C-alpha positions, -999 to 999 in steps of 0.1 A, spaced: 0 0 0 14 34 -10 19 61 15 6 96 9 33 123 13 30 161 11 61 180 0 56 216 12 74 250 13 62 285 21 46 291 -13 43 257 -27 64 266 -57 101 271 -55 119 248 -30 91 223 -29 96 218 -66 133 210 -61 125 186 -33 97 169 -53 121 162 -81 146 146 -58 120 127 -39 105 112 -70 139 100 -81 146 85 -47 113 67 -44 117 54 -80 152 42 -74 142 24 -41 110 11 -57 89 25 -29 53 32 -39 41 66 -27 16 92 -36 34 126 -36 15 159 -34 31 193 -36 17 222 -16 23 252 6 23 250 44 -9 270 48 -28 245 26 -17 215 47 -27 229 81 -63 216 80 -55 185 60 -24 171 78 -42 140 89 -47 131 52 -9 125 49 13 98 63 43 121 61 51 157 54 84 168 39 90 205 45 115 232 36 99 257 59 89 260 95 57 243 104 33 247 134 41 225 164 8 206 158 23 191 126 58 184 139 52 147 147 49 138 110 73 164 95 108 158 82 129 188 74 140 188 37 166 215 39 194 189 37 182 182 1 187 218 -7 221 222 9 235 187 4 246 186 40 230 157 58 213 143 27 221 107 35 206 110 70 175 127 55 169 97 32 175 73 61 149 93 81 124 91 52 128 53 49 124 48 87 93 70 88 77 51 60 82 18 79 62 29 109 
């Protein structure tokens, strides 16, 4: 069964697009079935329960923090391996 994942940034356009591209490649390479949705943080606030995981390049409210993984390592390249390990671990829960 595929997991539903939201990739978000402040506006749902710039950094989330970069992260979406990298996430699609990662999931395809690992053969992990997922349903990726790109959005902005304000659109996710009332729909967070619809997603198994939220990958964010921006600050999110504390109410969402339990299912959020910070995607800044994908943008900077620093900590990228740990980021992908955290994604795989989160999807096994």
